[in-house]
C-alpha positions in Angstrom: 54.9 90.6 108.9 56.8 91.1 112.2 59.5 88.7 111.0 59.9 90.6 107.8 60.4 93.9 109.7 63.0 92.3 112.0 64.9 91.0 109.0 64.8 94.3 107.2 66.0 96.1 110.4 68.9 93.7 110.8 69.9 94.1 107.1 69.7 97.9 107.4 72.0 98.0 110.3 74.5 95.4 109.1 76.2 97.5 106.4 76.6 100.4 108.8 78.3 98.1 111.4 80.7 96.9 108.7 81.6 100.4 107.8 82.5 101.2 111.4 85.0 98.3 111.5 86.9 99.9 108.6 90.4 101.0 109.5 90.6 103.9 107.0 91.1 107.4 108.4 89.0 110.1 106.9 90.4 113.3 108.4 91.3 116.6 106.7 95.0 117.2 106.6 94.6 120.4 108.6 93.5 118.3 111.6 96.4 115.9 111.5 99.0 115.8 114.3 102.6 116.4 112.9 104.9 113.5 112.1 107.0 114.4 115.1 104.1 113.4 117.3 104.1 109.9 115.7 107.9 109.7 116.4 107.3 110.7 120.0 104.5 108.1 120.4 106.8 105.5 119.1 109.6 106.5 121.5 107.2 106.5 124.5 106.2 102.9 123.6 109.8 101.8 123.2 109.5 101.2 119.5 112.3 101.8 117.0 110.9 103.4 113.8 112.1 102.2 110.5 109.6 104.1 108.4 106.5 106.3 108.9 104.1 106.3 106.0 100.5 107.2 105.2 98.2 104.3 104.3 94.4 104.7 103.8 94.6 108.2 105.3 96.2 106.8 108.5 99.8 107.0 109.8 101.5 103.7 109.6 104.7 102.9 111.6 107.0 100.1 110.5 109.6 99.3 113.0 110.5 97.1 116.0 109.1 96.9 119.5 111.2 97.0 122.7 112.0 93.2 122.3 113.2 93.6 118.7 110.1 92.1 117.0 109.0 93.6 113.7 105.8 95.6 114.1 103.3 97.5 112.0 101.2 100.0 113.8 98.3 102.0 112.3 97.6 105.3 114.1 94.7 107.7 113.7 96.2 111.0 112.4 94.2 113.5 114.4 94.0 111.9 117.9 97.0 109.5 117.7 94.9 106.5 118.9 96.3 103.1 117.8 93.9 101.6 115.4 95.8 98.4 114.7 99.0 96.8 116.0 100.5 93.8 114.2 103.6 91.7 114.7 105.2 91.1 111.3 106.7 87.7 110.5 110.5 87.8 110.1 111.7 86.9 106.7 114.4 84.2 106.8 117.6 85.1 105.1 118.7 82.5 102.6 122.3 81.3 102.7 123.7 82.0 99.2 127.2 80.7 100.1 126.7 77.1 99.0 
C-alpha cells in the first residue's frame, strides 16, 4: 500500500514538472514590455538584430552575437528574462559557378 501511494504521488507530480519546463509565455499583451525594450536588451548584450518576432507568446530575437555567430534568443515578454539562447548552424552557401 505504501509503495502504491509513493508511485501515485510521483505520477501526480510528474506532469506538473513537465509543464514547468515549457518555454511558452502566457502573458496578457497589456503586460508586455514594448519592442523597443527587446532592441535595447539586444544592444546591451552586443547582439545585432536581424528580426524580432513572437513565437509561442514569447519574443524571439534572430540575429548575431558580438562574435558574429548566428543566434536565436527567446525572451519572456513581461520581465525580459532570457528563456532560451541558441547558436544557429551556419548554412553553407553553394557555389553555383561550376
